[in-house]
C-alpha positions as MATLAB code, in Angstrom:
seq = 'MRRGELWYSPSSLRNRVILLLSSQTLIDQGASMLYGLEADTEDPGPLLLVVPVLVTGADGEQRWINVGRGLTRVARRTLTQSYGAADPAVVEQVEALLRVALDL';
ca = [
     247.774  158.802  110.396;
     247.639  161.764  112.796;
     247.534  165.548  112.602;
     251.036  166.930  113.209;
     252.836  163.984  111.602;
     255.433  164.321  108.870;
     254.817  162.179  105.777;
     256.852  161.437  102.663;
     254.951  162.179   99.446;
     256.852  161.324   96.249;
     255.757  162.821   92.939;
     257.026  163.161   89.406;
     257.869  166.832   90.063;
     259.637  166.493   93.412;
     259.719  164.373   96.516;
     258.119  166.163   99.425;
     257.833  165.858  103.169;
     254.453  167.146  104.343;
     253.426  168.248  107.840;
     249.758  167.191  108.097;
     247.486  169.961  109.362;
     243.984  168.736  108.477;
     241.728  168.199  111.459;
     241.998  164.797  113.069;
     238.272  164.295  112.427;
     238.785  164.584  108.642;
     241.784  162.264  108.789;
     239.825  159.691  110.811;
     236.884  159.888  108.387;
     239.219  158.900  105.540;
     239.151  162.158  103.569;
     240.966  161.603  100.269;
     242.482  165.120  100.170;
     244.299  166.546  103.187;
     245.981  169.857  103.983;
     249.528  170.335  105.114;
     252.691  172.363  104.705;
     255.794  171.270  102.832;
     259.013  170.886  104.790;
     261.670  172.254  102.418;
     265.234  170.989  102.252;
     266.730  174.456  101.783;
     266.603  177.233  104.351;
     264.661  180.136  102.783;
     266.596  182.619  104.880;
     265.508  185.034  107.590;
     261.744  185.058  107.006;
     259.272  185.615  109.810;
     257.036  182.740  108.723;
     259.633  179.944  108.749;
     259.842  177.172  111.344;
     262.724  174.676  111.423;
     261.689  171.042  111.856;
     263.750  167.932  112.408;
     262.568  164.985  110.291;
     263.640  162.128  112.527;
     262.617  159.307  110.196;
     264.838  160.686  107.439;
     268.140  160.298  109.319;
     267.520  163.404  111.412;
     267.358  165.664  108.382;
     266.812  169.360  109.098;
     264.046  170.970  107.041;
     262.164  174.268  107.071;
     258.425  174.860  107.020;
     257.637  178.123  105.250;
     254.119  179.113  106.299;
     254.253  182.001  103.820;
     254.103  179.529  100.922;
     250.636  178.550  102.034;
     248.842  175.308  102.636;
     249.274  172.400  100.236;
     246.499  169.987   99.288;
     247.804  166.461   99.162;
     246.081  163.246   98.157;
     246.099  160.771  101.023;
     247.116  157.946   98.657;
     250.396  159.755   97.880;
     251.488  159.767  101.529;
     253.670  156.679  101.498;
     255.906  156.795  104.574;
     255.424  158.299  108.019;
     258.363  160.044  109.665;
     256.442  160.281  112.936;
     255.096  163.265  114.779;
     256.750  166.643  114.594;
     257.762  168.138  117.909;
     254.612  169.575  119.569;
     256.358  172.955  119.926;
     256.902  173.038  116.133;
     253.233  172.260  115.461;
     252.164  174.917  117.959;
     254.440  177.511  116.339;
     253.174  176.599  112.843;
     249.561  176.931  114.019;
     250.295  180.360  115.527;
     251.977  181.525  112.305;
     249.043  180.259  110.233;
     246.651  182.268  112.411;
     248.785  185.367  111.788;
     249.224  184.717  108.056;
     245.508  184.025  107.553;
     244.440  186.813  109.939;
     242.418  184.458  112.138;
];
């Protein structure tokens, strides 16, 4: 499990794809709760805080990461299938938007 990877996280409410954003140190230490952003199936429209991402492990499905929705806490045990790493440019853009959104 690596920072910047996309993971499938099924739940009783909805099935999600999560872009992991917790530090690699926390992931390596086995933290039970991690932070990420959901990759939505529907385009939220022309928002400044949206980044398109291609989920290659899910038949090349196009999804959208809406930074404006905020970070999601996800239990590690619910991350059941890796879709591999997101494009480094996507992760970089998401990080930049998070810095703007959180005023860092």
